[in-house]
C-alpha positions as a Markdown table, in Angstrom:
| # | Residue | x | y | z |
|---|---|---|---|---|
| 1 | Val | 26.6 | -127.9 | -1.5 |
| 2 | Val | 25.3 | -124.7 | -0.6 |
| 3 | Ser | 27.8 | -122.7 | 0.5 |
| 4 | Phe | 29.7 | -123.9 | -2.6 |
| 5 | Leu | 26.7 | -122.2 | -5.1 |
| 6 | Leu | 26.5 | -119.1 | -2.7 |
| 7 | Ala | 30.5 | -119.0 | -3.7 |
| 8 | Gly | 30.4 | -119.0 | -6.9 |
| 9 | Ala | 27.6 | -116.8 | -7.1 |
| 10 | Leu | 29.6 | -114.2 | -5.4 |
| 11 | Ala | 32.4 | -114.5 | -7.6 |
| 12 | Leu | 30.4 | -113.7 | -10.5 |
| 13 | Ser | 28.8 | -110.8 | -8.7 |
| 14 | Leu | 32.6 | -109.2 | -8.0 |
| 15 | Ala | 33.6 | -110.2 | -11.7 |
| 16 | Ala | 30.9 | -108.3 | -12.9 |
| 17 | Cys | 31.8 | -105.0 | -10.8 |
| 18 | Gly | 35.7 | -105.4 | -11.7 |
| 19 | Gly | 34.9 | -105.8 | -15.8 |
| 20 | Lys | 33.5 | -104.0 | -18.5 |
| 21 | Ser | 30.0 | -106.1 | -18.1 |
| 22 | Ser | 28.7 | -103.4 | -15.3 |
| 23 | Ser | 28.2 | -100.6 | -18.6 |
| 24 | Met | 25.7 | -97.8 | -17.9 |
| 25 | Thr | 23.6 | -96.2 | -20.6 |
| 26 | Lys | 23.5 | -92.7 | -21.7 |
| 27 | Glu | 19.8 | -91.8 | -19.4 |
| 28 | Glu | 22.1 | -93.6 | -16.5 |
| 29 | Met | 25.3 | -91.2 | -17.4 |
| 30 | Leu | 23.5 | -87.5 | -18.1 |
| 31 | Glu | 21.9 | -87.7 | -14.3 |
| 32 | Gln | 25.2 | -88.4 | -12.9 |
| 33 | Ala | 28.0 | -86.8 | -15.1 |
| 34 | Glu | 29.6 | -83.1 | -14.4 |
| 35 | Ala | 30.2 | -81.0 | -17.0 |
| 36 | Val | 33.6 | -80.3 | -17.4 |
| 37 | Thr | 35.4 | -77.8 | -19.6 |
| 38 | Arg | 39.2 | -78.3 | -21.7 |
| 39 | Glu | 41.0 | -76.0 | -19.1 |
| 40 | Asp | 39.7 | -78.1 | -16.3 |
| 41 | Leu | 40.8 | -81.2 | -18.1 |
| 42 | Phe | 44.2 | -80.9 | -19.5 |
| 43 | Gly | 44.9 | -78.0 | -17.5 |
| 44 | Ala | 45.2 | -80.1 | -14.7 |
| 45 | Ala | 47.2 | -82.5 | -16.2 |
| 46 | Glu | 49.6 | -79.9 | -17.3 |
| 47 | Ser | 49.8 | -78.3 | -13.6 |
| 48 | Asn | 50.1 | -82.1 | -12.2 |
| 49 | Ile | 49.5 | -85.5 | -13.4 |
| 50 | Val | 49.1 | -86.9 | -10.9 |
| 51 | Ser | 46.4 | -85.0 | -9.2 |
| 52 | Ala | 44.5 | -84.9 | -12.3 |
| 53 | Lys | 44.7 | -88.7 | -12.1 |
| 54 | Glu | 42.9 | -88.9 | -8.8 |
| 55 | Thr | 41.2 | -86.0 | -9.8 |
| 56 | Tyr | 39.2 | -87.4 | -13.1 |
| 57 | Gly | 40.3 | -91.2 | -13.4 |
| 58 | Gly | 36.8 | -92.2 | -13.3 |
| 59 | Lys | 35.2 | -89.3 | -13.7 |
| 60 | Leu | 31.6 | -89.4 | -15.2 |
| 61 | Ile | 31.6 | -86.0 | -17.2 |
| 62 | Ile | 30.2 | -83.7 | -20.3 |
| 63 | Phe | 33.2 | -82.2 | -22.0 |
| 64 | Thr | 32.7 | -80.7 | -25.6 |
| 65 | Ala | 35.3 | -79.8 | -27.8 |
| 66 | Gln | 36.2 | -80.4 | -31.3 |
| 67 | Val | 37.3 | -84.0 | -33.1 |
| 68 | Leu | 40.5 | -84.1 | -34.1 |
| 69 | Asp | 40.7 | -87.4 | -35.9 |
| 70 | Ile | 37.6 | -89.8 | -36.4 |
| 71 | Gln | 39.2 | -93.8 | -36.7 |
| 72 | Asp | 36.8 | -97.2 | -36.8 |
| 73 | Asp | 35.7 | -97.5 | -32.6 |
| 74 | His | 37.1 | -94.3 | -31.6 |
| 75 | Ile | 37.4 | -90.8 | -32.3 |
| 76 | Gln | 40.2 | -88.3 | -30.7 |
| 77 | Leu | 38.0 | -84.8 | -29.1 |
| 78 | Gly | 40.5 | -82.0 | -27.4 |
| 79 | Asp | 42.0 | -79.3 | -28.5 |
| 80 | Leu | 46.5 | -80.5 | -29.0 |
| 81 | Ser | 46.2 | -82.5 | -25.6 |
| 82 | Tyr | 42.2 | -84.8 | -26.3 |
| 83 | Ile | 40.2 | -87.8 | -25.2 |
| 84 | Asn | 40.0 | -90.9 | -26.7 |
| 85 | Val | 36.5 | -91.6 | -27.1 |
| 86 | Tyr | 34.9 | -94.6 | -27.9 |
| 87 | Leu | 31.1 | -94.6 | -29.5 |
| 88 | Pro | 28.8 | -96.6 | -30.5 |
| 89 | Thr | 29.2 | -97.0 | -34.4 |
| 90 | Glu | 25.9 | -95.0 | -34.9 |
| 91 | Asp | 27.3 | -92.2 | -33.2 |
| 92 | Ile | 30.8 | -92.6 | -35.0 |
| 93 | Met | 28.9 | -92.3 | -38.6 |
| 94 | Gln | 27.1 | -88.9 | -37.7 |
| 95 | Ile | 29.6 | -87.1 | -36.9 |
| 96 | Glu | 33.0 | -85.0 | -39.0 |
| 97 | Asn | 36.4 | -83.7 | -38.3 |
| 98 | His | 37.2 | -80.3 | -37.4 |
| 99 | Gln | 33.0 | -80.6 | -35.6 |
| 100 | Leu | 32.6 | -79.3 | -32.0 |
| 101 | Ile | 30.3 | -82.1 | -30.2 |
| 102 | Thr | 29.5 | -82.9 | -26.7 |
| 103 | Val | 30.0 | -86.5 | -25.2 |
| 104 | Val | 29.2 | -87.8 | -22.4 |
| 105 | Gly | 31.2 | -90.9 | -20.7 |
| 106 | Gln | 33.6 | -92.2 | -17.8 |
| 107 | Leu | 37.4 | -91.3 | -18.2 |
| 108 | Gly | 39.6 | -94.4 | -17.2 |
| 109 | Asp | 42.1 | -94.5 | -14.6 |
| 110 | Thr | 45.6 | -93.7 | -16.7 |
| 111 | Ile | 46.9 | -90.5 | -18.9 |
| 112 | Glu | 48.9 | -91.0 | -21.4 |
| 113 | Glu | 52.1 | -88.5 | -22.1 |
| 114 | Val | 53.0 | -87.8 | -26.2 |
| 115 | Glu | 55.5 | -85.6 | -26.8 |
| 116 | Glu | 54.6 | -83.8 | -30.2 |
| 117 | Asn | 57.7 | -82.2 | -32.4 |
| 118 | Val | 56.1 | -78.7 | -33.2 |
| 119 | Gly | 58.5 | -78.4 | -36.1 |
| 120 | Tyr | 62.3 | -77.1 | -35.8 |
| 121 | Gly | 63.7 | -79.8 | -33.8 |
| 122 | Met | 61.4 | -78.7 | -30.6 |
| 123 | Thr | 59.1 | -80.5 | -29.2 |
| 124 | Thr | 55.6 | -80.6 | -26.3 |
| 125 | Thr | 54.1 | -83.1 | -24.3 |
| 126 | Leu | 50.0 | -83.0 | -25.0 |
| 127 | Tyr | 47.7 | -85.1 | -22.3 |
| 128 | Cys | 46.3 | -88.1 | -23.6 |
| 129 | Tyr | 42.5 | -89.5 | -21.8 |
| 130 | Glu | 41.3 | -92.6 | -22.2 |
| 131 | Met | 37.1 | -92.4 | -22.8 |
| 132 | Pro | 36.6 | -96.4 | -22.9 |
| 133 | Gln | 32.3 | -95.6 | -23.2 |
| 134 | Ala | 31.1 | -92.7 | -24.3 |
| 135 | Tyr | 28.0 | -91.8 | -26.4 |
| 136 | Leu | 27.2 | -88.5 | -28.6 |
| 137 | Val | 25.0 | -86.3 | -26.8 |
| 138 | Leu | 24.6 | -83.0 | -29.0 |
| 139 | Asp | 26.1 | -82.2 | -32.7 |
| 140 | Arg | 24.8 | -78.8 | -33.0 |
| 141 | Phe | 24.2 | -76.2 | -31.2 |
| 142 | Glu | 22.0 | -73.0 | -31.4 |
| 143 | Tyr | 24.4 | -69.4 | -31.5 |
| 144 | Thr | 23.1 | -65.6 | -32.6 |
| 145 | Gly | 24.3 | -63.9 | -35.1 |
| 146 | Thr | 23.7 | -60.7 | -37.9 |
| 147 | Leu | 24.1 | -62.0 | -40.9 |
| 148 | Arg | 26.0 | -60.1 | -44.0 |
| 149 | Trp | 26.1 | -60.7 | -47.4 |
| 150 | Lys | 26.9 | -63.5 | -49.5 |
| 151 | Asn | 30.1 | -64.8 | -50.2 |
| 152 | Glu | 31.9 | -65.0 | -52.8 |
| 153 | Ser | 34.6 | -67.4 | -52.3 |
| 154 | Tyr | 32.4 | -70.1 | -51.4 |
| 155 | Glu | 29.6 | -71.4 | -52.9 |
| 156 | Asp | 26.1 | -71.8 | -51.0 |
| 157 | Ala | 27.7 | -69.8 | -48.2 |
| 158 | Trp | 26.7 | -66.3 | -46.1 |
| 159 | Asp | 29.0 | -64.3 | -44.5 |
| 160 | Ile | 27.6 | -64.1 | -40.3 |
| 161 | Glu | 28.8 | -61.5 | -37.8 |
| 162 | Tyr | 28.7 | -63.5 | -34.2 |
| 163 | Asn | 29.7 | -63.2 | -30.7 |
| 164 | Asp | 31.8 | -59.7 | -32.0 |
| 165 | Asp | 34.0 | -60.6 | -33.7 |
| 166 | Pro | 35.7 | -59.0 | -36.1 |
| 167 | Val | 36.1 | -62.0 | -38.3 |
| 168 | Leu | 33.4 | -63.3 | -40.0 |
| 169 | Asn | 32.4 | -66.2 | -39.7 |
| 170 | Leu | 30.7 | -69.2 | -42.8 |
| 171 | Ile | 27.1 | -69.7 | -42.6 |
| 172 | Arg | 25.3 | -72.7 | -44.8 |
| 173 | Phe | 21.7 | -73.3 | -44.4 |
| 174 | Asn | 19.0 | -76.2 | -44.3 |
| 175 | Glu | 18.3 | -77.0 | -47.9 |
| 176 | Ser | 14.5 | -76.6 | -46.2 |
| 177 | Val | 15.4 | -72.7 | -44.8 |
| 178 | Asp | 13.9 | -70.1 | -48.3 |
| 179 | Leu | 17.3 | -68.2 | -49.4 |
| 180 | Ser | 14.3 | -66.7 | -51.8 |
| 181 | Gly | 14.2 | -63.5 | -49.4 |
| 182 | Phe | 17.6 | -63.6 | -48.7 |
| 183 | Asp | 18.5 | -60.8 | -50.7 |
| 184 | Glu | 20.4 | -56.8 | -50.2 |
| 185 | Ser | 18.2 | -56.1 | -47.9 |
| 186 | Tyr | 18.2 | -58.9 | -45.5 |
| 187 | Cys | 21.9 | -58.3 | -44.7 |
| 188 | Asn | 22.4 | -56.8 | -41.7 |
| 189 | Glu | 19.4 | -58.8 | -39.9 |
| 190 | Glu | 20.4 | -60.6 | -36.5 |
| 191 | Ile | 18.9 | -64.6 | -36.2 |
| 192 | Thr | 19.1 | -67.1 | -34.1 |
| 193 | Phe | 19.6 | -70.4 | -35.5 |
| 194 | Thr | 20.8 | -74.1 | -34.6 |
| 195 | Ala | 23.8 | -75.7 | -36.2 |
| 196 | Lys | 26.4 | -78.0 | -37.3 |
| 197 | Val | 30.1 | -76.5 | -36.2 |
| 198 | Phe | 32.9 | -76.2 | -37.7 |
| 199 | Thr | 35.8 | -74.6 | -35.9 |
| 200 | Pro | 38.5 | -72.6 | -38.1 |
| 201 | Asp | 41.8 | -73.8 | -39.3 |
| 202 | Tyr | 44.9 | -72.4 | -41.5 |
| 203 | Phe | 43.0 | -72.6 | -44.3 |
| 204 | Asn | 39.4 | -71.8 | -43.7 |
| 205 | Pro | 37.5 | -69.7 | -41.5 |
| 206 | Gly | 34.8 | -70.9 | -38.0 |
| 207 | Ser | 31.8 | -72.2 | -40.3 |
| 208 | Phe | 28.2 | -73.2 | -39.2 |
| 209 | Ser | 26.6 | -76.2 | -41.8 |
| 210 | Asp | 23.3 | -77.7 | -41.9 |
| 211 | Ala | 21.7 | -73.8 | -40.2 |
| 212 | Ile | 17.6 | -73.5 | -39.6 |
| 213 | Ile | 16.8 | -70.6 | -38.5 |
| 214 | Ile | 14.2 | -70.1 | -35.3 |
| 215 | Glu | 13.9 | -66.5 | -34.7 |
| 216 | Thr | 14.8 | -63.0 | -37.0 |
| 217 | Gly | 15.1 | -59.7 | -35.4 |
| 218 | Glu | 16.5 | -58.1 | -32.6 |
């Protein structure tokens, strides 16, 4: 009887190790995960998909990229190639399309090659990773830029120069920020702020939303 009980306990233990029941908390993942860039992850798949599977399959990573699409139980995160990231519902509810975010999670063992039609009868190969379990780490970031002037095309938006980019970005401030002092004399002032970041597309420049000023001046 004891032998049968021990055998049963061992079988349950092995099943738990091999299944999804051995999930990790966000804190456990953050302790073990390694930061990986988009260039590293998707470049590896493009260079050698077999090597990429060996390098990144099952790997715990911290990953920052834009949200390409939002589904009921997951998001697509990346550039053209992407990761299907399965987040808790409460995390998915906090984010928007084209928003820059950071997640932590464990990659699956597979990489799917997807043929994408780019027009004029041409296709390109995209690479799709899976992240079956993940958590949202950051949905806003800190920047320093030079506030230029009130934007005339977008309501409640200002133009801000960031990272010496000649193309100005839009910035919209949190309602808690007092804008009464933002007049012509305030233009060309350097500010440090935190904000949600939305990457540019064909119709809109890059933008900072819900910005909160941390510091002003040089």
